[in-house]
C-alpha positions as a Python dict, from the first residue, in 0.01 Angstrom:
ca = {
    (1, 'M'): (0, 0, 0),
    (2, 'T'): (242, -184, 228),
    (3, 'N'): (536, -13, 394),
    (4, 'N'): (780, -205, 170),
    (5, 'A'): (594, -111, -146),
    (6, 'H'): (576, 252, -33),
    (7, 'S'): (948, 253, 43),
    (8, 'E'): (1028, 103, -299),
    (9, 'L'): (810, 365, -469),
    (10, 'V'): (986, 648, -284),
    (11, 'D'): (1325, 505, -374),
    (12, 'S'): (1222, 476, -739),
    (13, 'L'): (1096, 834, -751),
    (14, 'I'): (1414, 962, -588),
    (15, 'G'): (1625, 761, -833),
    (16, 'M'): (1425, 901, -1128),
    (17, 'Y'): (1463, 1254, -990),
    (18, 'E'): (1838, 1222, -939),
    (19, 'N'): (1919, 1041, -1266),
    (20, 'S'): (1659, 1183, -1501),
    (21, 'S'): (1762, 1347, -1829),
    (22, 'E'): (1487, 1602, -1759),
    (23, 'A'): (1560, 1903, -1540),
    (24, 'F'): (1337, 1957, -1233),
    (25, 'F'): (1301, 2289, -1051),
    (26, 'F'): (1074, 2310, -743),
    (27, 'F'): (953, 2653, -627),
    (28, 'N'): (747, 2765, -329),
    (29, 'K'): (453, 3007, -340),
    (30, 'D'): (694, 3304, -334),
    (31, 'N'): (881, 3169, -638),
    (32, 'K'): (1184, 3080, -428),
    (33, 'L'): (1374, 2778, -555),
    (34, 'L'): (1343, 2485, -315),
    (35, 'H'): (1513, 2197, -495),
    (36, 'L'): (1667, 2110, -831),
    (37, 'N'): (1810, 1785, -962),
    (38, 'P'): (2168, 1731, -1094),
    (39, 'I'): (2083, 1777, -1462),
    (40, 'A'): (1923, 2113, -1379),
    (41, 'R'): (2248, 2225, -1214),
    (42, 'E'): (2434, 2135, -1534),
    (43, 'I'): (2201, 2349, -1744),
    (44, 'V'): (2171, 2673, -1547),
    (45, 'D'): (2453, 2906, -1450),
    (46, 'T'): (2548, 2908, -1081),
    (47, 'D'): (2467, 3279, -1037),
    (48, 'A'): (2114, 3225, -1170),
    (49, 'I'): (2067, 2926, -938),
    (50, 'D'): (2187, 3128, -637),
    (51, 'A'): (1948, 3409, -724),
    (52, 'M'): (1655, 3166, -747),
    (53, 'L'): (1755, 2998, -417),
    (54, 'E'): (1757, 3339, -250),
    (55, 'G'): (1414, 3413, -394),
    (56, 'Q'): (1523, 3726, -580),
    (57, 'E'): (1247, 3884, -787),
    (58, 'R'): (1251, 3778, -1154),
    (59, 'S'): (1558, 3565, -1092),
    (60, 'I'): (1433, 3314, -1350),
    (61, 'C'): (1485, 3585, -1612),
    (62, 'Q'): (1861, 3549, -1576),
    (63, 'T'): (1840, 3219, -1762),
    (64, 'C'): (1503, 3231, -1940),
    (65, 'K'): (1496, 3409, -2277),
    (66, 'G'): (1123, 3373, -2340),
    (67, 'Y'): (870, 3112, -2441),
    (68, 'T'): (658, 3036, -2745),
    (69, 'N'): (290, 3133, -2740),
    (70, 'T'): (18, 3147, -3005),
    (71, 'T'): (137, 3480, -3144),
    (72, 'E'): (517, 3481, -3115),
    (73, 'L'): (804, 3237, -3136),
    (74, 'V'): (979, 3403, -2841),
    (75, 'S'): (780, 3611, -2594),
    (76, 'C'): (783, 3721, -2230),
    (77, 'E'): (423, 3845, -2237),
    (78, 'N'): (195, 3667, -1987),
    (79, 'C'): (499, 3486, -1847),
    (80, 'Y'): (442, 3129, -1735),
    (81, 'F'): (633, 3204, -1413),
    (82, 'S'): (435, 3512, -1310),
    (83, 'D'): (95, 3380, -1420),
    (84, 'P'): (97, 3002, -1363),
    (85, 'K'): (-284, 2985, -1352),
    (86, 'Q'): (-285, 2961, -1731),
    (87, 'D'): (-242, 2624, -1898),
    (88, 'F'): (133, 2573, -1908),
    (89, 'S'): (120, 2194, -1909),
    (90, 'S'): (329, 2188, -2228),
    (91, 'F'): (509, 2474, -2403),
    (92, 'Q'): (843, 2564, -2561),
    (93, 'V'): (1090, 2780, -2372),
    (94, 'Y'): (1440, 2912, -2448),
    (95, 'L'): (1712, 2903, -2181),
    (96, 'D'): (2056, 3062, -2173),
    (97, 'T'): (2249, 2753, -2064),
    (98, 'K'): (2575, 2733, -1874),
    (99, 'D'): (2805, 2642, -2163),
    (100, 'K'): (2596, 2582, -2479),
    (101, 'G'): (2428, 2916, -2533),
    (102, 'V'): (2054, 2959, -2581),
    (103, 'L'): (1878, 2626, -2635),
    (104, 'P'): (1512, 2529, -2685),
    (105, 'Y'): (1334, 2314, -2426),
    (106, 'V'): (990, 2164, -2404),
    (107, 'A'): (860, 2266, -2062),
    (108, 'S'): (584, 2192, -1815),
    (109, 'F'): (503, 2426, -1528),
    (110, 'H'): (225, 2348, -1282),
    (111, 'T'): (130, 2345, -916),
    (112, 'I'): (179, 2014, -732),
    (113, 'D'): (66, 2128, -386),
    (114, 'S'): (-216, 2381, -382),
    (115, 'E'): (-208, 2435, -5),
    (116, 'K'): (163, 2511, 12),
    (117, 'G'): (175, 2666, -335),
    (118, 'T'): (457, 2438, -445),
    (119, 'K'): (524, 2441, -821),
    (120, 'V'): (749, 2241, -1047),
    (121, 'L'): (918, 2340, -1373),
    (122, 'I'): (1020, 2037, -1585),
    (123, 'L'): (1248, 2082, -1886),
    (124, 'R'): (1353, 1850, -2167),
    (125, 'N'): (1615, 1952, -2424),
    (126, 'L'): (1461, 1990, -2771),
    (127, 'T'): (1786, 2037, -2963),
    (128, 'K'): (1819, 1679, -3088),
    (129, 'L'): (1450, 1656, -3177),
    (130, 'L'): (1463, 1981, -3375),
    (131, 'E'): (1784, 1876, -3551),
    (132, 'T'): (1620, 1547, -3651),
    (133, 'R'): (1310, 1729, -3771),
    (134, 'E'): (1520, 1978, -3966),
    (135, 'L'): (1720, 1696, -4126),
    (136, 'L'): (1397, 1513, -4215),
    (137, 'F'): (1253, 1830, -4366),
    (138, 'K'): (1576, 1890, -4559),
    (139, 'N'): (1580, 1533, -4694),
    (140, 'T'): (1211, 1549, -4785),
    (141, 'T'): (1259, 1883, -4957),
    (142, 'I'): (1556, 1752, -5155),
    (143, 'K'): (1351, 1451, -5268),
    (144, 'Q'): (1066, 1677, -5375),
    (145, 'I'): (1304, 1905, -5565),
    (146, 'I'): (1466, 1610, -5742),
    (147, 'K'): (1124, 1467, -5832),
    (148, 'A'): (1008, 1805, -5963),
    (149, 'Q'): (1326, 1837, -6170),
    (150, 'E'): (1284, 1487, -6314),
    (151, 'D'): (916, 1547, -6395),
    (152, 'E'): (1007, 1870, -6573),
    (153, 'R'): (1285, 1696, -6764),
    (154, 'K'): (1041, 1423, -6871),
    (155, 'R'): (797, 1684, -6995),
    (156, 'I'): (1066, 1871, -7189),
    (157, 'S'): (1197, 1541, -7326),
    (158, 'R'): (852, 1445, -7452),
    (159, 'E'): (802, 1784, -7614),
    (160, 'L'): (1144, 1767, -7780),
    (161, 'H'): (1069, 1420, -7913),
    (162, 'D'): (709, 1482, -8019),
    (163, 'S'): (752, 1824, -8177),
    (164, 'V'): (1109, 1941, -8231),
    (165, 'A'): (1260, 1605, -8324),
    (166, 'Q'): (969, 1520, -8556),
    (167, 'E'): (992, 1852, -8737),
    (168, 'I'): (1369, 1815, -8781),
    (169, 'L'): (1323, 1458, -8908),
    (170, 'S'): (1059, 1574, -9155),
    (171, 'S'): (1290, 1849, -9287),
    (172, 'L'): (1578, 1601, -9311),
    (173, 'V'): (1365, 1364, -9520),
    (174, 'D'): (1265, 1653, -9747),
    (175, 'L'): (1631, 1748, -9791),
    (176, 'R'): (1721, 1394, -9891),
    (177, 'L'): (1433, 1379, -10140),
    (178, 'M'): (1530, 1708, -10305),
    (179, 'K'): (1835, 1558, -10474),
    (180, 'Y'): (1604, 1323, -10662),
    (181, 'L'): (1370, 1597, -10784),
    (182, 'K'): (1418, 1713, -11139),
    (183, 'S'): (1163, 1984, -11208),
    (184, 'P'): (1204, 2334, -11058),
    (185, 'E'): (836, 2331, -10960),
    (186, 'E'): (882, 2023, -10743),
    (187, 'V'): (1193, 2169, -10582),
    (188, 'S'): (1012, 2498, -10513),
    (189, 'Q'): (717, 2314, -10357),
    (190, 'K'): (948, 2107, -10139),
    (191, 'V'): (1136, 2420, -10027),
    (192, 'Q'): (806, 2585, -9928),
    (193, 'H'): (712, 2274, -9733),
    (194, 'M'): (1047, 2280, -9551),
    (195, 'E'): (1012, 2650, -9481),
    (196, 'A'): (672, 2594, -9318),
    (197, 'S'): (811, 2303, -9118),
    (198, 'L'): (1110, 2504, -8992),
    (199, 'T'): (880, 2796, -8904),
    (200, 'R'): (668, 2563, -8690),
    (201, 'L'): (988, 2431, -8534),
    (202, 'L'): (1103, 2783, -8447),
    (203, 'D'): (767, 2859, -8287),
    (204, 'E'): (786, 2540, -8080),
    (205, 'I'): (1135, 2629, -7955),
    (206, 'R'): (1026, 2984, -7869),
    (207, 'N'): (722, 2854, -7680),
    (208, 'M'): (937, 2611, -7482),
    (209, 'S'): (1183, 2890, -7404),
    (210, 'V'): (904, 3115, -7277),
    (211, 'E'): (765, 2836, -7059),
    (212, 'L'): (1106, 2766, -6906),
    (213, 'R'): (1180, 3132, -6835),
    (214, 'P'): (1069, 3432, -7040),
    (215, 'S'): (1352, 3672, -7118),
    (216, 'S'): (1114, 3965, -7068),
    (217, 'L'): (1093, 3880, -6697),
    (218, 'D'): (1464, 3955, -6654),
    (219, 'D'): (1488, 4235, -6910),
    (220, 'L'): (1164, 4428, -6860),
    (221, 'G'): (1014, 4310, -6530),
    (222, 'I'): (703, 4135, -6406),
    (223, 'E'): (451, 4378, -6557),
    (224, 'A'): (577, 4334, -6913),
    (225, 'A'): (637, 3959, -6869),
    (226, 'L'): (276, 3901, -6764),
    (227, 'R'): (142, 4114, -7046),
    (228, 'S'): (346, 3915, -7297),
    (229, 'H'): (233, 3585, -7142),
    (230, 'F'): (-133, 3680, -7160),
    (231, 'K'): (-101, 3768, -7530),
    (232, 'W'): (57, 3427, -7590),
    (233, 'I'): (-226, 3256, -7396),
    (234, 'E'): (-491, 3436, -7601),
    (235, 'K'): (-316, 3360, -7931),
    (236, 'N'): (-265, 2990, -7861),
    (237, 'Y'): (-566, 2900, -7648),
    (238, 'G'): (-824, 3175, -7704),
    (239, 'L'): (-850, 3261, -7333),
    (240, 'V'): (-890, 3638, -7289),
    (241, 'V'): (-707, 3779, -6985),
    (242, 'H'): (-821, 4123, -6871),
    (243, 'Y'): (-502, 4255, -6716),
    (244, 'T'): (-483, 4564, -6493),
    (245, 'S'): (-151, 4678, -6349),
    (246, 'E'): (-85, 4976, -6123),
    (247, 'I'): (288, 4927, -6058),
    (248, 'K'): (383, 5139, -6364),
    (249, 'G'): (687, 4939, -6471),
    (250, 'K'): (837, 4924, -6121),
    (251, 'R'): (1095, 4651, -6065),
    (252, 'F'): (1117, 4421, -5764),
    (253, 'L'): (1360, 4160, -5641),
    (254, 'N'): (1418, 3886, -5895),
    (255, 'E'): (1288, 3613, -5665),
    (256, 'M'): (968, 3809, -5597),
    (257, 'E'): (899, 3868, -5966),
    (258, 'T'): (961, 3500, -6038),
    (259, 'V'): (714, 3392, -5768),
    (260, 'V'): (446, 3631, -5897),
    (261, 'Y'): (499, 3512, -6256),
    (262, 'R'): (492, 3139, -6174),
    (263, 'I'): (186, 3162, -5948),
    (264, 'C'): (0, 3367, -6208),
    (265, 'Q'): (110, 3126, -6483),
    (266, 'E'): (-19, 2824, -6287),
    (267, 'S'): (-345, 2998, -6193),
    (268, 'I'): (-417, 3087, -6555),
    (269, 'L'): (-333, 2732, -6664),
    (270, 'N'): (-572, 2588, -6405),
    (271, 'A'): (-847, 2827, -6516),
    (272, 'L'): (-784, 2731, -6877),
    (273, 'K'): (-799, 2357, -6810),
    (274, 'Y'): (-1061, 2326, -6536),
    (275, 'A'): (-1268, 2642, -6489),
    (276, 'D'): (-1452, 2624, -6823),
    (277, 'V'): (-1423, 2998, -6887),
    (278, 'D'): (-1335, 3224, -7180),
    (279, 'E'): (-1219, 3519, -6970),
    (280, 'V'): (-1005, 3575, -6660),
    (281, 'N'): (-937, 3897, -6467),
    (282, 'V'): (-587, 3969, -6334),
    (283, 'E'): (-483, 4265, -6118),
    (284, 'L'): (-131, 4356, -6003),
    (285, 'Y'): (-89, 4646, -5759),
    (286, 'E'): (71, 4772, -5437),
    (287, 'K'): (-124, 4834, -5118),
    (288, 'D'): (-14, 4885, -4756),
    (289, 'D'): (348, 4790, -4834),
    (290, 'N'): (239, 4471, -5011),
    (291, 'L'): (267, 4360, -5371),
    (292, 'I'): (-69, 4204, -5451),
    (293, 'L'): (-165, 3971, -5734),
    (294, 'K'): (-535, 3897, -5779),
    (295, 'I'): (-670, 3643, -6028),
    (296, 'V'): (-1045, 3593, -6062),
    (297, 'D'): (-1250, 3370, -6289),
    (298, 'E'): (-1625, 3307, -6295),
    (299, 'G'): (-1592, 2940, -6383),
    (300, 'I'): (-1726, 2620, -6232),
    (301, 'G'): (-1508, 2647, -5920),
    (302, 'F'): (-1410, 2363, -5691),
    (303, 'D'): (-1444, 2244, -5333),
    (304, 'T'): (-1146, 2380, -5136),
    (305, 'S'): (-1211, 2134, -4853),
    (306, 'Q'): (-1094, 1847, -5073),
    (307, 'R'): (-746, 1715, -4993),
    (308, 'V'): (-668, 1639, -5359),
    (309, 'F'): (-716, 1892, -5636),
    (310, 'K'): (-699, 1874, -6010),
    (311, 'G'): (-408, 2044, -6177),
    (312, 'T'): (-56, 2006, -6303),
    (313, 'G'): (275, 2183, -6266),
    (314, 'L'): (311, 2363, -5936),
    (315, 'G'): (-30, 2264, -5806),
    (316, 'L'): (-210, 2460, -5536),
    (317, 'F'): (19, 2342, -5259),
    (318, 'G'): (329, 2420, -5463),
    (319, 'M'): (196, 2769, -5526),
    (320, 'K'): (161, 2827, -5152),
    (321, 'E'): (513, 2699, -5094),
    (322, 'R'): (648, 2940, -5355),
    (323, 'A'): (467, 3229, -5186),
    (324, 'E'): (622, 3137, -4849),
    (325, 'L'): (972, 3148, -5002),
    (326, 'V'): (943, 3528, -5028),
    (327, 'G'): (749, 3573, -4704),
    (328, 'G'): (421, 3599, -4889),
    (329, 'K'): (76, 3461, -4827),
    (330, 'L'): (-147, 3291, -5084),
    (331, 'S'): (-519, 3245, -5035),
    (332, 'I'): (-742, 3051, -5274),
    (333, 'M'): (-1117, 3101, -5243),
    (334, 'S'): (-1357, 2897, -5450),
    (335, 'S'): (-1691, 2718, -5436),
    (336, 'M'): (-1879, 2502, -5681),
    (337, 'G'): (-2049, 2710, -5949),
    (338, 'K'): (-1917, 3043, -5818),
    (339, 'G'): (-1570, 3068, -5967),
    (340, 'T'): (-1228, 3102, -5808),
    (341, 'E'): (-1020, 3385, -5664),
    (342, 'V'): (-644, 3356, -5612),
    (343, 'L'): (-492, 3628, -5395),
    (344, 'L'): (-118, 3665, -5338),
    (345, 'Y'): (33, 3908, -5084),
    (346, 'I'): (408, 3970, -5076),
    (347, 'P'): (535, 4215, -4808),
    (348, 'L'): (760, 4488, -4946),
    (349, 'K'): (851, 4689, -4636),
    (350, 'E'): (1114, 4447, -4501),
    (351, 'R'): (1258, 4402, -4848),
}
């Protein structure tokens, strides 16, 4: 490299250092601050900078509020500053800034001169990135919610048209025909026909009401709501659900009971449609400060490594999302020919 080229490179590096949007902190082997660029001075409070320039022990702690590791969102355990031999080429750290409070930064901390022990800490503000990600997640979630609402409305609309509307139309036709009937026997027969039609209509409306939200869930709790649902499943589809509950009528938060009910409802529906079974086992109990729902069938099973699964309604991914809404964890274990086990844990201690 020629002298001119070397000089241009040095000038470019100095210009990048001085004008960069990333903060640079250079430390010696004793963790004393050697240099920092202008943007770094804007981020960190003057007292913290002075302490680092003087080489005071743990001076970085005046501004650092912890970093993210594999076990915790914010931690000071195995600190990047006190144990730089670990891989800290890229991690998230939280700093108490000069005038904007605690902010997240993506950081890199590594040695640049092994002989002298010189290290550099490079920081880039994550606030805008996280705000963009949060907005994207919010917009995506809203779209998913709207789609789910529209799909449910379509389903209800079809059921209203195919069952309720048809039954009402049939009864209306019978009513119009009755004024032309002359014999009491014909009138009586037509009335019986209308009575049967209206009875079917009432059953359809009750079934739709239960599917939308069973009143027993609000009035009597999750234990009774599930028991009622299983009786309805057996009556209408012939699937026998062996239900064991150990909560003894205990009530939980409304959102928790709703999540348990919906996940159980979807699991039973999937077993009914795809597992090729006549019986399903369901257990509901408390253990180690968790509310646990366990659903087991001995059906044909499926390959959990597949990215796309059969099913309708919530779907397996939707079930997991519902569990996360109440801080729960859902695991689905299955293999071809060996049945399926759905296990839901919802922590109770914090609630």
